[in-house]
DORO-263262 format. One record per residue (C-alpha): x, y, z; residue number from 1. Coordinates in Angstrom, 1 decimal, always signed. Each point is the difference from the previous one (the first is absolute). Layout:
! residues N
X_Y_Z_NUM
...
! end
This chain:
! residues 561
+5.1_+14.1_+1.0_1
+0.9_-1.2_-3.4_2
-2.9_-1.7_-1.8_3
+0.1_-2.2_-3.1_4
-2.9_-0.8_-2.3_5
-2.0_+2.6_+1.7_6
-3.7_-0.1_-0.6_7
-1.8_+1.3_+3.0_8
-3.3_-1.2_+1.4_9
-3.2_+1.7_-1.0_10
-3.3_+1.1_+1.5_11
-2.9_-0.5_-2.4_12
-3.1_+2.1_+1.1_13
-3.5_+0.1_-1.4_14
-1.2_+3.5_+0.5_15
-3.4_+1.6_+0.6_16
-0.9_-1.9_+3.2_17
-1.5_+2.0_+2.9_18
+2.0_-0.9_+3.2_19
-1.9_-1.0_+3.1_20
+0.9_-1.6_+3.3_21
+2.5_+0.5_+2.8_22
+3.7_-0.7_+0.3_23
+2.6_+0.3_+2.8_24
+2.9_+2.3_-0.5_25
+3.4_-1.6_+0.6_26
+2.9_+1.3_+2.1_27
+1.9_+3.0_-1.3_28
+2.9_-0.7_-2.4_29
+1.7_+3.3_+0.8_30
-0.4_-0.6_+3.8_31
+1.1_-3.6_+0.0_32
+3.2_+0.5_-1.9_33
+1.7_+2.5_+2.4_34
-1.4_-2.0_+3.0_35
+1.5_-3.2_-1.3_36
+3.3_+1.8_-0.5_37
-0.2_+1.4_+3.6_38
-0.1_-3.6_+1.4_39
+3.8_+0.0_-0.5_40
+0.2_+2.5_+2.9_41
-1.4_-2.7_+2.3_42
+2.5_-2.9_+0.2_43
-2.8_-2.4_+0.9_44
-3.5_-0.9_-1.2_45
-2.7_+2.3_-1.4_46
-3.5_-1.3_-0.8_47
-1.9_+2.1_-2.6_48
-3.6_-0.3_-1.0_49
-2.0_+1.2_-3.0_50
+3.1_-0.2_-2.2_51
-0.9_+0.0_-3.7_52
+1.0_-3.0_-2.1_53
+1.5_+2.0_-2.9_54
+3.1_-0.1_-2.0_55
+1.7_+3.1_+1.6_56
-0.5_-1.5_+3.5_57
+1.4_-3.4_-1.2_58
+3.0_+1.8_-1.5_59
+0.7_+1.7_+3.4_60
-0.3_-3.5_+1.6_61
+2.6_-1.3_-2.4_62
+2.4_+2.8_+0.8_63
-0.5_-0.7_+3.8_64
+0.7_-3.7_-0.6_65
+3.1_+0.8_-2.0_66
+1.5_+2.0_+3.0_67
-0.8_-2.7_+2.5_68
-3.6_+0.5_+1.3_69
-2.5_-2.9_+0.2_70
-3.6_+0.5_-1.0_71
-3.1_-2.1_+0.6_72
-3.2_+0.8_-1.7_73
-3.6_-1.2_+0.5_74
-2.4_+1.9_-2.2_75
+0.4_+3.7_+1.1_76
+1.8_-0.8_+3.2_77
+3.8_+0.3_-0.2_78
+2.6_-0.9_+2.7_79
+3.4_+1.5_-0.7_80
+3.1_-0.8_+2.0_81
+3.0_+2.3_-0.6_82
+2.2_-1.5_+2.7_83
+2.4_-1.6_-2.5_84
+0.4_+2.9_-2.5_85
+3.7_-0.4_-1.1_86
+0.6_+2.6_-2.7_87
-0.7_+3.7_-0.7_88
+0.0_-0.4_-3.8_89
-3.3_+0.2_-1.8_90
+0.1_-2.3_-3.1_91
+0.2_+2.0_-3.2_92
-2.3_-2.2_-2.0_93
-2.8_+0.4_+2.5_94
+0.8_+3.6_+0.6_95
-0.6_+0.7_-3.7_96
-3.5_-1.5_+0.1_97
-1.5_+2.3_+2.6_98
+0.7_+3.6_+1.0_99
-1.3_-0.5_+3.6_100
+2.9_-2.4_+0.7_101
+2.1_+3.1_+0.6_102
-1.8_+0.4_+3.4_103
+2.0_-3.0_+1.2_104
+3.1_+2.2_-0.2_105
-1.3_+2.2_+2.9_106
-0.8_-3.1_+2.1_107
+3.4_-1.5_-0.6_108
+1.8_+3.2_+0.8_109
-2.1_+0.4_+3.1_110
+0.8_-3.5_+1.3_111
+3.4_-0.8_-1.4_112
+1.4_+3.4_-1.0_113
+0.7_-1.3_-3.5_114
-1.9_-0.5_-3.2_115
+1.0_-0.8_-3.6_116
-2.5_+0.3_-2.8_117
-0.5_+1.1_-3.6_118
-2.4_+2.5_-1.4_119
-3.6_-1.4_+0.4_120
-2.3_-1.0_-2.9_121
-3.8_+0.0_-0.2_122
-2.5_+1.6_-2.3_123
+1.1_+2.4_-2.7_124
-2.0_+3.1_+1.0_125
+2.7_+2.6_+0.0_126
+3.0_+1.1_+1.9_127
+0.1_-1.2_+3.6_128
+3.5_+0.7_+1.3_129
+1.1_-1.1_+3.4_130
+2.1_+3.0_+0.6_131
-2.2_+1.1_+2.9_132
+0.5_-3.4_+1.6_133
+3.8_+0.2_-0.2_134
+0.1_+3.6_+1.2_135
-2.0_-1.1_+3.0_136
+2.4_-2.9_+0.7_137
+2.9_+2.4_-0.2_138
-1.6_+2.4_+2.5_139
-0.2_-3.0_+2.4_140
+3.8_-0.5_-0.3_141
+0.0_-2.7_-2.7_142
+3.0_+0.0_-2.4_143
-1.3_-0.7_-3.6_144
+2.0_-1.2_-3.0_145
-1.4_-0.6_-3.4_146
+1.9_-2.2_-2.5_147
-1.1_-1.6_-3.2_148
-3.7_+0.3_+0.8_149
+0.4_-1.3_+3.5_150
-0.4_+2.0_+3.2_151
+2.0_-0.8_+3.2_152
-1.2_+1.4_+3.3_153
+2.1_-0.3_+3.2_154
+0.1_+1.6_+3.4_155
+1.2_-0.7_+3.6_156
-3.2_+1.4_+1.5_157
-3.2_+1.9_-0.9_158
-0.1_+3.4_+1.6_159
-3.3_+1.9_+0.2_160
-0.3_+3.3_-1.9_161
-2.3_+2.4_-1.8_162
-1.0_-1.0_-3.5_163
-2.0_+2.2_-2.4_164
-1.3_-1.7_-3.1_165
-0.1_+2.1_-3.2_166
-3.1_-2.0_-1.0_167
-2.4_-2.0_+2.2_168
+1.4_-3.3_-1.3_169
-1.8_-3.1_+1.3_170
+3.0_-2.2_-0.4_171
+2.5_+2.4_+1.4_172
-2.2_+0.6_+3.0_173
-0.3_-3.8_+0.6_174
+3.7_-0.6_-0.5_175
+1.1_+2.7_+2.4_176
-2.4_-1.2_+2.7_177
+1.2_-3.6_-0.3_178
+3.7_+1.1_+0.1_179
-0.4_+2.1_+3.1_180
-2.3_-2.2_+2.2_181
+3.0_-1.7_+1.7_182
+2.3_+3.0_-0.2_183
+1.3_+2.4_+2.6_184
-1.8_+3.1_+0.9_185
-3.0_+1.6_-1.8_186
-0.6_+0.3_-3.7_187
-2.6_+2.5_-1.3_188
-1.3_-0.1_-3.6_189
-1.7_+3.1_-1.3_190
-2.0_+0.1_-3.2_191
-0.6_-3.7_+0.6_192
-2.5_-1.9_-2.1_193
-3.3_-0.5_+1.7_194
-1.4_-3.1_-1.8_195
-2.1_-2.4_+2.1_196
+2.4_-2.8_-0.9_197
+2.8_+1.9_+1.9_198
-2.3_+0.4_+2.9_199
-0.7_-3.7_+0.0_200
+3.8_-0.8_+0.0_201
+0.5_+2.4_+2.9_202
-2.8_-1.7_+1.9_203
+1.7_-3.3_-0.6_204
+3.4_+1.3_+1.1_205
-1.4_+1.6_+3.2_206
-1.7_-3.3_+0.8_207
+3.4_-1.6_-0.1_208
+1.3_+2.6_+2.4_209
+1.2_+2.9_-2.2_210
-0.6_+3.6_+1.1_211
-1.4_+1.8_-3.0_212
-2.2_+3.1_+0.1_213
-1.9_+1.9_-2.7_214
-1.4_-2.8_-2.0_215
-2.3_+1.4_-2.7_216
+1.6_+3.5_+0.2_217
+2.8_+1.6_-1.9_218
+2.3_+0.1_+3.0_219
+1.1_-3.4_+1.3_220
+2.2_-0.5_+3.1_221
+1.9_-3.2_+0.6_222
+1.6_-0.5_+3.4_223
+2.5_-2.8_-0.2_224
-0.4_-3.2_+2.1_225
+2.4_-2.9_+0.6_226
-2.2_-2.9_-1.1_227
-3.4_-0.9_-1.4_228
-2.3_-2.8_+1.2_229
-1.8_-2.8_-1.8_230
-3.6_+0.9_-0.9_231
-3.1_-0.9_-2.0_232
-1.5_+2.6_-2.3_233
-3.0_+0.4_-2.4_234
+0.8_+1.8_-3.3_235
-2.4_+2.8_-1.0_236
-2.4_-0.4_-2.9_237
+1.2_+1.0_-3.5_238
-1.4_+3.4_-0.8_239
+1.0_-0.2_-3.7_240
-1.6_-3.4_-0.4_241
-3.1_+1.5_+1.6_242
+0.0_+2.9_-2.4_243
+0.5_-2.3_-3.0_244
-3.1_-2.1_+0.8_245
-2.0_+3.1_+0.7_246
+0.9_+1.2_-3.5_247
-1.0_-3.5_-1.3_248
-3.4_+0.6_+1.5_249
-0.2_+3.5_-1.4_250
+1.0_-0.9_-3.6_251
-2.5_-2.9_-0.3_252
-3.0_+1.9_+1.6_253
+0.4_-2.5_+2.7_254
-1.1_-0.5_+3.6_255
+2.8_-1.5_+2.1_256
+1.0_-0.1_+3.6_257
+3.6_+0.0_+1.3_258
+0.8_-1.6_+3.4_259
+3.2_+0.7_+2.0_260
+0.6_+3.5_-1.2_261
+1.0_+3.2_+1.8_262
-2.1_+2.8_-1.5_263
+2.2_+2.7_+1.7_264
+3.0_-1.2_-2.1_265
-1.8_+0.4_-3.3_266
-2.0_+3.3_+0.5_267
+1.5_+1.7_-3.1_268
-1.1_-3.0_-2.1_269
-3.5_+0.0_+1.6_270
-0.4_+3.7_-0.6_271
+0.8_-0.4_-3.7_272
-2.3_-2.9_-0.4_273
-2.8_+2.1_+1.6_274
+0.8_+2.7_-2.5_275
-0.6_-2.5_-2.8_276
-3.6_-0.5_+1.4_277
+0.8_-3.3_+1.7_278
-1.9_-0.7_+3.2_279
+2.0_-1.2_+3.0_280
-1.2_-1.7_+3.1_281
+2.7_+0.0_+2.7_282
-0.3_-2.1_+3.1_283
+2.9_-0.7_+2.3_284
+2.4_-2.2_-2.1_285
-2.4_-0.4_-2.9_286
-0.7_+2.1_-3.1_287
-2.8_-0.6_-2.5_288
+0.1_+1.8_-3.4_289
-3.1_+0.3_-2.1_290
+0.9_+1.4_-3.3_291
-2.1_+2.0_-2.5_292
-0.6_-1.3_-3.6_293
+2.9_+2.3_-1.1_294
+2.3_+2.1_+2.2_295
+0.7_+3.6_-0.6_296
+3.5_+1.6_-0.6_297
+2.2_+1.3_+2.7_298
+3.5_+1.6_+0.2_299
+2.8_-1.7_+2.0_300
+3.4_+1.2_+1.3_301
+2.2_-2.6_+1.6_302
+1.8_+1.1_+3.2_303
+1.8_-1.5_+3.0_304
-2.3_-1.3_+2.7_305
-2.6_+1.2_+1.0_306
-0.4_+1.1_-3.6_307
-1.3_-2.2_-2.9_308
+2.4_-3.0_-0.2_309
+2.1_-0.3_-3.1_310
-0.6_-3.8_+0.1_311
-3.7_+0.7_-0.8_312
+0.6_+2.4_-2.9_313
+0.1_-2.6_-2.8_314
-2.9_-2.0_+1.5_315
-2.1_+3.2_+0.2_316
+1.1_+0.8_-3.5_317
-1.6_-3.2_-1.2_318
-3.3_+1.1_+1.7_319
+0.1_+3.4_-1.5_320
+0.3_-1.2_-3.6_321
-3.7_-1.2_+0.5_322
-1.2_+3.2_+1.7_323
-2.4_+2.8_-1.2_324
+2.1_+3.0_-1.0_325
+3.7_+0.8_+0.1_326
+2.4_-0.7_+2.8_327
+3.5_+1.2_+0.7_328
+2.6_-2.0_+1.9_329
+3.2_+1.6_+1.3_330
+2.7_-2.4_+1.2_331
+2.3_+1.8_+2.5_332
+1.9_-3.0_+1.3_333
+1.4_-2.2_-2.8_334
+0.5_+1.4_-3.5_335
-0.3_-3.3_-1.9_336
-3.3_-1.2_+1.4_337
-2.0_+0.4_-3.2_338
+1.3_-3.0_-1.9_339
-3.4_-1.7_+0.5_340
-1.7_+2.8_-2.0_341
+1.3_-1.3_-3.3_342
-1.5_-3.4_+0.7_343
-3.4_+1.5_+0.9_344
+0.1_+2.0_-3.2_345
+0.3_-3.3_-1.9_346
-3.4_-0.9_+1.6_347
-1.6_+3.2_-1.2_348
+0.8_+2.4_+2.9_349
+0.4_+3.7_-0.8_350
+3.1_+1.1_+1.9_351
+2.5_+2.7_-0.7_352
+3.1_+0.0_+2.1_353
+2.2_+3.1_+0.2_354
+2.8_-0.3_+2.5_355
-1.4_-0.6_+3.4_356
-3.6_+0.7_-1.1_357
-2.5_-2.3_-1.6_358
-3.2_+1.4_-1.5_359
-2.7_-2.7_-0.3_360
-3.2_+0.4_-2.0_361
-2.5_-2.6_+1.2_362
-1.6_-2.4_-2.4_363
-2.9_-2.5_+0.3_364
+1.7_-2.7_-2.1_365
+3.4_-1.6_+0.2_366
+0.9_-3.3_-1.6_367
+1.8_-3.0_+1.5_368
+3.3_-0.8_-1.7_369
+3.5_-1.3_+0.8_370
+1.9_+2.4_+2.4_371
+3.2_-0.3_+2.0_372
+0.6_+1.0_+3.7_373
+3.2_+2.0_+0.5_374
-0.2_+0.4_+3.8_375
-2.1_-1.0_+3.0_376
-2.7_+2.7_+0.2_377
+0.0_+0.6_-3.8_378
-0.8_-3.7_-0.3_379
-2.9_+0.3_+2.5_380
-1.3_+2.9_-2.2_381
-0.1_-2.3_-3.0_382
-2.1_-2.5_+2.1_383
-2.4_+2.9_+0.8_384
-0.3_+0.9_-3.6_385
-0.6_-3.7_-0.9_386
-2.8_-0.2_+2.4_387
-1.8_+2.8_-1.8_388
+1.0_-0.8_-3.6_389
-2.2_-1.7_-2.6_390
+1.3_-3.5_-0.9_391
+3.2_-1.6_+1.1_392
+3.1_+1.7_+1.5_393
+3.2_-1.9_+0.2_394
+2.6_+1.4_+2.4_395
+3.6_-1.2_-0.4_396
+2.9_+0.3_+2.5_397
-2.3_-0.5_+3.0_398
+3.0_-0.8_+2.2_399
+0.0_+3.7_+0.7_400
-3.5_-0.2_+1.4_401
+0.8_-3.1_+2.0_402
+2.7_+2.0_+1.9_403
-2.7_+2.0_+1.9_404
-3.4_-1.7_-0.1_405
-0.8_-3.1_+2.0_406
-2.3_-2.5_-1.7_407
-1.3_+2.7_-2.4_408
-1.5_-2.7_-2.3_409
-2.0_-1.6_+2.8_410
-1.2_+3.3_+1.4_411
-1.1_+1.3_-3.4_412
-1.8_-3.3_-0.8_413
-1.8_+0.2_+3.3_414
-1.4_+3.4_-1.1_415
-1.2_-1.6_-3.3_416
+2.9_+0.7_-2.4_417
+0.5_-2.5_-2.8_418
+3.8_-0.4_+0.2_419
+2.3_-2.7_-1.3_420
+3.7_-0.2_-0.7_421
+2.5_-1.6_-2.3_422
+2.8_-1.6_+1.9_423
+3.6_+0.4_-0.8_424
+3.3_-1.3_+1.2_425
+3.2_+1.9_-0.4_426
+3.6_-0.8_+0.9_427
+2.2_+2.1_+2.4_428
+3.7_-0.6_-0.1_429
+0.4_+0.6_+3.7_430
-3.2_-1.7_+1.3_431
-0.8_-2.8_-2.5_432
-3.5_-0.7_-1.0_433
-2.7_+2.1_+1.7_434
-3.6_+0.9_-0.7_435
-1.5_+3.4_-0.4_436
-3.6_-1.4_-0.1_437
-2.3_+1.9_+2.3_438
-1.2_-3.2_+1.8_439
+3.4_-0.8_+1.5_440
-0.7_-1.2_+3.6_441
+2.3_-0.7_+2.9_442
+0.1_-3.4_+1.5_443
+2.1_-2.1_+2.3_444
+1.5_-2.2_-2.6_445
+3.4_-1.3_+0.8_446
+3.3_+1.0_-1.7_447
+0.9_-3.6_-0.8_448
-2.8_-0.7_-2.4_449
+1.7_-0.1_-3.3_450
-0.1_-2.0_-3.2_451
-3.0_-2.1_+1.2_452
-1.2_-0.5_-3.5_453
+1.5_-0.4_-3.5_454
+0.3_+3.7_-0.7_455
+1.2_-0.4_-3.5_456
-3.3_-1.5_-1.3_457
-2.0_+2.4_+2.1_458
+1.8_+3.1_-1.1_459
-0.1_-1.1_-3.6_460
-3.7_-0.7_+0.1_461
-1.0_+3.1_+1.9_462
+2.0_+2.3_-2.2_463
-1.6_-1.3_-3.1_464
-3.6_-0.6_+1.2_465
-0.4_+2.0_+3.1_466
-3.7_-0.5_+0.9_467
-0.6_-3.5_-1.4_468
-0.1_-3.3_+1.9_469
+2.4_-2.8_-0.5_470
-2.1_-3.1_+0.4_471
+1.5_-3.4_+0.5_472
+3.6_+1.3_+0.4_473
+1.6_-1.6_+3.1_474
+2.6_+2.2_+1.7_475
+3.3_-1.5_+1.1_476
+1.7_+0.9_+3.3_477
+3.6_+1.0_-0.7_478
+1.3_+0.3_+3.6_479
-1.0_+0.8_+3.5_480
+1.4_+2.4_+2.6_481
+3.3_-1.3_+1.3_482
-0.9_+0.9_+3.6_483
-3.0_-2.3_+0.2_484
+0.4_-3.4_+1.4_485
-1.1_-3.1_-2.0_486
-3.3_-0.4_+1.8_487
-1.1_+3.5_-0.8_488
+1.3_-0.3_-3.5_489
-2.2_-3.1_-0.6_490
-3.0_+2.0_+1.3_491
+0.7_+2.7_-2.5_492
+0.5_-2.5_-2.9_493
-3.3_-1.7_+0.9_494
-1.9_+3.2_+0.5_495
+1.2_+1.6_-3.2_496
-0.6_-3.1_-2.1_497
-3.5_-0.1_+1.3_498
-0.8_+3.5_-1.2_499
+1.8_-0.4_-3.4_500
-0.9_+0.7_-2.7_501
-2.3_+2.6_+1.3_502
+2.7_+2.2_+1.5_503
+3.3_+1.3_-0.8_504
+2.1_+1.5_+2.8_505
+3.3_+1.7_-0.7_506
+2.1_+2.8_+1.4_507
+1.4_+3.1_-1.6_508
+2.5_+1.4_+2.5_509
-2.3_+1.8_+2.4_510
-3.4_-1.3_-1.2_511
-1.8_-3.2_-0.1_512
-2.7_-0.6_-2.6_513
-2.6_-2.7_-0.1_514
-2.1_-0.6_-3.0_515
-3.2_-2.0_+0.0_516
+0.0_-1.4_-3.5_517
-3.6_-1.1_+0.1_518
-1.6_+3.2_+1.1_519
+2.5_+2.4_-1.5_520
+0.7_+1.9_+3.2_521
+3.2_+0.9_+1.6_522
+1.6_+1.5_+3.1_523
+3.0_+2.3_+0.6_524
+1.6_-0.2_+3.4_525
+3.0_+1.9_+1.3_526
+2.6_-2.0_+1.8_527
+0.5_+1.3_+3.6_528
+2.7_-0.9_+2.4_529
-1.2_-3.4_+1.3_530
+3.0_-2.3_+0.2_531
-1.4_-2.9_+2.1_532
-1.9_-2.8_-1.9_533
-3.7_+0.0_-0.2_534
-1.8_-3.3_-0.8_535
-2.0_-0.7_-3.1_536
-3.3_+0.3_+1.7_537
+0.8_+3.5_+1.2_538
+1.5_+1.0_-3.4_539
-3.1_-1.3_-1.8_540
-2.2_+1.8_+2.5_541
+1.8_+3.3_-0.7_542
-0.3_-0.5_-3.8_543
-3.6_-1.1_+0.1_544
-1.2_+2.9_+2.2_545
+1.3_+2.7_-2.3_546
-2.3_+1.8_-2.5_547
+0.3_-0.9_-3.6_548
+0.0_+2.3_-3.0_549
-1.2_-1.2_-3.4_550
+2.2_+0.3_-3.0_551
-1.1_+2.4_-2.7_552
-0.4_-1.3_-3.5_553
+3.2_+0.5_-1.9_554
+1.8_+1.4_+3.0_555
+3.7_+0.8_-0.4_556
+2.3_-2.2_+2.1_557
+3.5_+0.7_-1.0_558
+2.5_-2.2_+2.0_559
+3.4_+1.4_-0.9_560
+2.8_-2.5_+0.5_561
! end
C-alpha cells in the first residue's frame, strides 16, 4: 500500500496504574487466518465463531472477496461462501500487507491446482523466506515458476508423498496440509510444526471431512479425500493475547483474571511468570494473575512450540526491564526481533543487544516519552512499558498493534488503564481514504451512501479545527444515491435536514464518519457489502446505537486530498 501524508494514529497512556478486573480473550489471530484460508477448499458455506475483529483478519477477508468469496459478519460470527471463487490470483497489494496471506496459496493449489502470488509482506522482524513452502509444493507435484517477484504454481493433480521440513515452519506446515487435503494418496510431513494453531486448523479440516492424523505432533499424515463439507467451527482463544494481558498484570503489580483462555497452550509463559514471583490461579478456562510489587529477573530462550514463543519475547522484554536483577533473552527464531529495545532505551531501560541476545538490567524507574512501534509484538511491548512508566507515553504507528489485538483500547480501559488516542487519516492510492484509528467498527452501512453532505466545508473545517464545534452552520445536501426512489430520497432529505447542523455525514471510500458538532463526538464505521437500501430509521438506529469517542484537545486530523 502506498501512503501519502502519513501520520499514523497514536496511543497515549498514563502510566503507574495498578490493573484490576477481568477480560475475555479473543479468538486466535494465528488460528483464524489459516482457517479462513481453508474455507476455499469447501466450495460452499462455512460459519466461523470467535473470529477476532482485527486488521489482519479483515485483510484476509478482502483477499477472499477479491477472488470471488462472499462474507457476512455479525460481531465475531462470520459466514463465508466460496462457491463463486473465480480466480487463483492473490492480489499483490493485499499480499504485501500481511505475510499470512501466503497460506491462501496452499488452499488454492489444493482446490484449483493453481495459484499466483507475490512474496508476502507483514512485520519487519527478520528473514522469513517461503522456500520451505515452495519445496513442499514441488514435492506434491506442483510446477513453480518465479518471474519479476511473482510466483506461478500449476499442476494437473496433487499426489501424496513424503515431505521432511528442514525447519518446523508453521506456515510451510499449514500450506502443505491445505494443498494435500484434496489430493490423491497420502502425504506425510515430518519435522512438522506443532503449534496449537495448526492443531486447530486440522480440527477444522477434519470436521469438514478431511482425514488428517498427528495434530499436535511433529509427524502429520494427510489422506486425500474427494470433497469437503459445509461446517460451523469455533476458533480457539488467542494464546499470545492471553500472554500479553498476563504481562500487563505482572508489570503493574496487578490482579486480573482472564476468561476464555487455554492454560495448556501457554504453559511456557505461565512457567516464566511464576519464576518472576507472580501468583497464578488456574481454573478450567480462566487464569488469575496476582503480581508482586516488583517481579524478579528470569532468562528466556525462544523456541518452536512447545518452547517459549517468539511472539512473547518482546512483551516479556518489557516486563524484564522493570525486574529485580539482570535477565538474558536469547532469540532463536527471528534475528531482527529486538527493534523494540531501542524504543525502551528511550524510556530509560537498560538493554544491551548483541546479535540474538539481549542483556537486560532491571530498573525501578522508566519515564514515559514518545516511542514508535515497528512491528506487532514490539508495539505491544511499548504498551506494556507505558503501563509501568512514570508520566505519559505516546506510541506512534499503532496500526501494527491493531493488526493483532482486538479492541485493545477497550480491554485496557476496562482494567483501569488511562488511555486515549490521537486520530489520523491517511491516503492510500489503491484504497482511497481509510482510517487507522483503533475504534474502527464494522457495521451494515450500505455501499450507496455517498456525498450525503457538503464535504468541502466539512473537510476544510475538520482539517483546520479538528475537535471544535461548528455552531449555526447549516449543511447543504449535494446529491443523493441514484438508486433510491424519490419517496425514499425525500425521507433522507427531511431526516438529514432535521439533524443539521448537529451532524455531518460523509463518506471516504470505505468509511462513513458522523460528527456530532455539539458534543464533539464522532464515529468511524467500515462499509460492508450491503447493497440493498435501508431506510432512514434503520440507518439512524445503527448510527445512534454505536459508541462514541471524544475528541482529544488539539487532536491531529489530517485529511489529505
